[in-house]
C-alpha positions in Angstrom: 17.5 9.1 36.3 19.2 10.3 39.5 17.7 13.5 40.4 20.4 16.2 41.3 20.2 17.8 44.7 18.8 21.4 44.7 18.3 24.0 47.3 15.3 25.8 45.8 13.0 25.6 42.8 12.0 22.3 41.1 13.9 19.9 38.9 12.2 17.9 35.9 13.7 15.2 33.9 13.4 15.7 30.2 14.1 13.3 27.3 16.3 14.3 24.4 15.0 12.7 21.2 16.6 12.3 17.7 14.5 15.2 16.4 15.9 17.5 19.1 19.2 17.1 17.5 20.9 19.3 14.8 23.1 18.0 12.0 26.1 17.9 14.4 24.3 15.6 16.8 23.9 18.1 19.4 20.5 19.6 20.9 19.5 22.4 18.5 19.5 25.6 20.1 15.8 26.4 19.4 14.8 23.0 21.3 16.0 24.4 24.7 13.0 26.8 24.7 10.6 23.9 24.0 12.2 21.7 26.6 12.0 24.3 29.5 8.5 25.2 28.4 7.5 21.6 28.9 9.4 21.3 32.3 7.5 24.5 33.6 4.0 23.6 32.1 4.2 20.0 33.6 5.0 21.4 37.0 2.0 23.7 36.9 -0.2 21.1 35.4 0.5 18.8 38.3 -0.9 21.6 40.6 -4.0 22.3 38.5 -2.9 25.0 36.1 -3.2 23.7 32.5 -5.3 23.8 29.3 -8.3 21.5 28.9 -10.2 21.5 25.7 -8.1 24.5 24.5 -9.2 26.6 27.6 -7.1 27.6 30.6 -8.2 25.7 33.7 -7.4 28.8 35.8 -6.9 32.4 34.9 -3.2 32.4 35.4 -2.8 29.6 32.9 -3.3 32.4 30.3 -0.1 33.8 30.0 2.6 34.5 27.3 6.4 34.7 27.2 7.7 38.3 27.1 11.5 37.5 27.1 13.7 34.5 26.8 17.4 34.3 27.1 19.9 31.6 27.2 23.7 31.0 27.5 25.1 27.8 26.3 28.1 26.3 28.2 28.5 22.8 27.0 26.5 21.0 24.1 24.1 18.3 25.0 25.3 15.5 22.7 23.0 12.7 21.4 19.8 11.5 22.9 19.0 10.6 26.5 17.9 12.3 29.6 18.9 15.5 31.2 17.4 17.6 33.9 15.9 21.0 34.0 16.2 23.1 37.1 13.9 26.0 37.3 12.8 28.5 39.8 11.0 31.8 40.2 13.5 34.6 40.8 10.7 37.0 41.5 6.8 37.1 40.9 5.6 40.6 40.3 2.2 42.0 39.8 1.6 40.7 36.2 5.1 39.0 35.4 7.0 35.9 36.6 10.7 36.1 36.3 11.9 32.4 35.8 15.5 31.2 35.7 16.6 27.9 34.6 19.5 25.5 33.9 19.9 22.3 31.9 22.0 19.8 33.9 23.4 16.4 33.6 21.6 13.5 35.3 23.9 13.6 38.2 24.0 17.6 38.4 27.6 17.7 37.7 27.5 19.4 34.4 25.6 22.6 33.4 24.9 22.6 29.7 23.0 25.9 29.5 21.2 28.5 31.7 18.8 31.2 31.0 15.9 33.5 32.0 12.2 33.5 30.9 9.7 36.2 31.7 6.0 35.2 31.5 3.2 37.9 31.6 -0.3 36.9 32.9 -3.0 38.2 30.4 -6.7 38.9 30.6 -8.1 36.7 27.9 -10.8 39.3 27.1 -8.5 42.3 26.6 -5.0 40.5 26.0 -3.6 43.1 28.4 -1.6 42.2 31.5 -3.5 40.9 34.4 -2.5 40.3 38.0 -1.6 36.8 39.2 -4.2 35.4 41.5 -3.6 34.9 45.1 -4.1 31.1 44.6 -1.1 31.0 42.0 1.0 33.2 44.3 0.5 30.7 47.0 1.5 27.8 44.8 4.5 29.8 43.3 6.1 30.0 46.7 7.1 26.3 46.3 9.6 27.4 43.5 10.5 30.9 44.6 14.1 31.3 45.4 14.7 32.8 48.9 
């Protein structure tokens, strides 16, 4: 895969499989959420934030999606590879405002773009919890501006 050039954030190649497609042979709308989730999780896991044995490796790995929106521009047709470009628009006290776009391998086509808000939770209370300073330092790698 030729990685598109980006000015900020991260880019992750994703593979579209046959089971990602709907009856029309295009990526089913619900699969975009799964694909962007995998891209973001893999990026954080490479930096030490993941789940091992069903437990978060760091407190900030315990977070949930509060909001997810997507706008579709051009269908992704068939199987193959595309890229997910994602970045943090803003990291608040307890929330993370991610933006993302699905692009062609060469970066020339934007298939879809959207927003995803994550909220860090305290596992004991299930209430919002502040991101750690360690996570904030790592998040700077993908924060816009």
